[in-house]
N, C-alpha and C positions, 0 to 999 in steps of 0.2 A: 272796234279796232281803229287804229290810226290810219291816216291816209298813206303814210309811208309803207306800212305793212301791206296794205292792199295793192300798192304799186309794185312792191317786190313780188307778191304772189302772182299778179298779172304778168309781170315780166318773165318770171321763171316759167309760168304756164305757156307763154308764147314761144319761148325757146325750147321748152321740153315737150314738143309735140310728137315725140316718139322717133324723131330722125336722129341720125348720127351727128349732123350739124348742130342740132339743138343740144344734144348731150355734150358736145365739145364746147359749146358756148357756156353752158352751165359749169362745166369743169374749169373753163378759163376764168369765169367770174369767181369761183371758189379759190382758185390759185391766186388771183389778184388780191382778194380779201386777205388770204393767208399771208401773202408776201408783204402787203402794206401794213397789216395789223400786227403780225407776229414776227416775221423774219427780220424786217428792217429795224424794228424796235430793239430786238435782241442784238443785232449787229452794231447799232449805235451805242447801246449800253456796253458792249464789249470794248468798243473803241474808246468810250469815255473812261472806262475802268483802266484800260491800258495807258491812256494819257495821264490819269491820276497817279498810277504806279510810276510812270516815267518822271513825273514832277516830284514825287516823294523821293525817288532815287537821286534825282538831281539835287534836291535840297540836302539830303544826307551827305552826298559827295561834296557839295559846296561847304557845308558845315565842317566836315572833316578836313578839307583843304585849308579853310580859314584857321582852324585850330593848329594845323601844322605851321602855317605862316606865323601865327602868334608865338608859338613855341620857338620857331626859328628867330624871330625878333628878340625874344627874351634871351636866347642863347647868344645872339650877336651882342647884346648889351653886356652880358657877363664877360664875353671874350674881350670886348673893348676895355672894360674895367681891368681885367687881368693884364692886358697889354700895357695899359697906362701904368699899372703898379710895377710891372717888370721893367718898363722903360725908366721909371723913376729910380728903381733899384740900380739899374745899369748906370744911369747918370750919376747917382751918389757914389757908386764904386769908382767910376772914372774920375770924379772930382777928388776922391780920397787918394787914388793912385797918383793923380797929377800933383796934389799937394805933397804927397810923400816923396815923389821923385824930385820935386823942387827943393824940399827941405834936405834931402840927401845930396842933391847936386850942389846946393848952397853951402853945406857944411864941409864938403870934401875939398 
């Protein structure tokens, strides 16, 4: 056997001398090994998964908002073009009315 195994057996043998204190020490060592080896690694994994889900949700939200902004920009361009067309039509109508009233006023 390796040196580390012998050391572990000797250490447990010293603590496990049949007393309550020895049993508590062995239970404490088992608890520490469990906590450091299993419990914290599971907790860290849960936190990393939660962070990943949060980042994915953030990316989806950002993508959706950017798409809405793009659509809003496209709508704004269309509205501007319509307003220019309407303004041009109103200007043409005003020019026509102005010329018509001038010609009617000049003939009368």
